[in-house]
N, C-alpha and C positions, 0 to 999 in steps of 0.2 A: 667483840672483845679480841678475837684472833687477829683481826685486821689492824687493831692498835698495837698488838704485840709485834706484828710483822713490820710495821712502820718504825717501831722503836729499834728493832734488830737491824733494819737497813740503815738507820741513823748511826748506830754504833759501828757498823761496818765501815762507814765513811771516815770514822775517827781512828779505828784500829790500825795499828802499824805492824804488830807482831804476827807472823805467819800462823802460829798455833791458835792465837785468839781469833784471827780471821776465819780459820778453818772451822772452828767451833761455831762461830756466828753464821758461816755459810750453811753449815749442816742444819742449824736451828731454822734459817731462813727457808730452806727446801722443805723442811718438815711442816712449817707453818703454812707455806704455800699449798702443800699437798692437803693439809686439813681443811683449808678454806675452799679448795677445789671440790672436795668430796662432801662438803656440807649440802644438805637439801636446800633447794632454792626457797626463799620466803614466799609464802602463798599470798596472792592478792587479797585485799580485804573482802571482795565479794565472794571468792572461793571459800575463805574462812567462815564467812557468814552462812554460806550455803551448807557447809558441813555442820555448822552449829545447829541450823534448822533440821538438818537430817537426823540429828541426835534425839529428835522429839519422840521417836518410837521406831517400830519395825516397819518394813516395806510390804505392802499388799499389792499383789498383781490384779489388775482389773480384767475381768473376763466377761462381764455382762455390759452390753451396750446395745444401742439401736442405731440404724442408719437409714438415710434417705438421700435423694439426689435431686438437683435441679439441672437445667441445661449447663450451668457453669460450675457448679459445686457438688462435691460429695460432702455430706454432713453426717458426722458421727456424734451421737448423743451419749454422754456418760453421766449416770446419776451418782451424785456424791452429796449426801446430806450436809448442809451448812457451808458448802464450798464458797458461797457468795460472801461469807464473812471473812475470808482470808485476805491478806494483802495480795494485790494483783501479781506481784513478782513470785508468789509462791505457786502459781499455776503456769507452768512452762511447757511449750510444745516445740520440738525441734523437727523441722521438715527437711526431707531430701526429695529428689525428683520421684523416687519410688518407695518412700517410706516416711513414717513419722513416729515420734515417741512422746508420750504425755507424762509429765511428772507433776504430781500435786504434793507439796511439802507441808508437813506438820498440820494435817487436818485431824482434829480430835486426838492428837498424839500419835498419828500414824502418817506414813508416806504412801502415796498410791502411784503406781506406774502402769502404763499400757503402751505396748509397741506393735506397730503394723509394719511388716516387711514385705517386699515384693507386691506392691499395690498393682492392681490389674493394669492400669495405664499411667503414664507420666502425669505429675501434677506441677504446678507453678509454685516454687518455693516462695517467691516474693508475694504472690497473690493469696497465699494461704494464711490462715490465722486462727485464733481461738476466741471464744466469747464465754464469759462467765454469766450464767443465769441462776435463778433460785434453784438450789439443790442439783444443778446440772452444769457440766462443761460441754460446750459445743465446739468440736473441731471442724473447721471449714477448709477442706482441701480444694483448691482451685484447679479445675480440669485444664489441661493444656489444649485439648480439643473438645469442643461441645458435642459430645456423643454419649449415648446411654451405656452405663456399666451394668452388666448382668450380675456382677458380684464385686467384692472389695479387693480380693487378692488373686494372684496367679494361681496359688495353691488351691483355692477354692474352685476356680474354673477347672483346673485339671482333674480335681476330685469329681466334679459334676460330669465332666466329659467321660471319665472312666465308668462311672455309674450308668450313664446313659448308654454307652457302648455295650455294656453287659446285657442290656435288654432290648436295645434298638437293633433288630436284626431282620433281614428280608424274610427269614423263615419263621412264621408265627409260632410254630411248635417249638422251635428252639428257644425263642423268647420266653415261652411259657415254662420250658424246662428250666431255664435259668432262674425264673422267678420262683418256681417250686423249690429249687435247690437252696436259694437264699432264704426262703421261708422256713425250710426244714432245718437249715444250719443255725438260724437265729431263734427259732421257735422253742417253746417249752414242751414237756412230754406230751401234753394233750394235743398241741399242734402237730407234733411228729406222728402221733397215732392217726390223727385225722388225715394227714397227707398220705400215710402208708395205706390206709383204708381206700382213699380215692384212687391211689395208684393201682391197687389190686383190682378194684372194680373196673377201672378203665382197661386194664389188660384182659380181664375176663370178657368185657364187651367186645373188645377188638378181635379176640380169638373166635367169638361167635359171628363176627362180621357185622356187628351193630353200628360200629363207627369206623371210618376209614383212617382216621388220623391218630398217630401214636403221640399221646401226651405224656 
């Protein structure tokens, strides 16, 4: 509608001869051009359809999954009851070299999402895909190199390494101390009493010379 108004103003400008009329028309022309420029771009049909589907309900973040691997693929299994009944386009996975995100739209009135960032190793975007099975979505991440992954993400690896470093020490007594401290910090009252008792008894034995090592 604004475009039609603009075209009519332009046509009138070509016919106008009086300065005052031309000034008024020029002002209106600039005003219409600005309005047209600031209008939101029309959304493509597929985006509009996607938003319509998303209105089916609220979004649920998927936290439960299982995973496996072969020489060539990392396989992530996501259980979603009835997912095989959805149109294929309602199950989307976007891959990058070190991440992927899954979106399942309008399943029983809800949308489901799952995102993995900082994958442990690079994957092939072109070679990765998803398969829809009975009550399950299988995400297939194609490995760039055929090697075994010890976990899925870099964060998991760093967490495991920190935990291992806390107890993997050349001094066995230091490792035991760390373990006891962890058990004490995370234990209930009964656990703390048990550790305190063992600690006192070990101190008593050490003072009598029964055991040489301080635990």
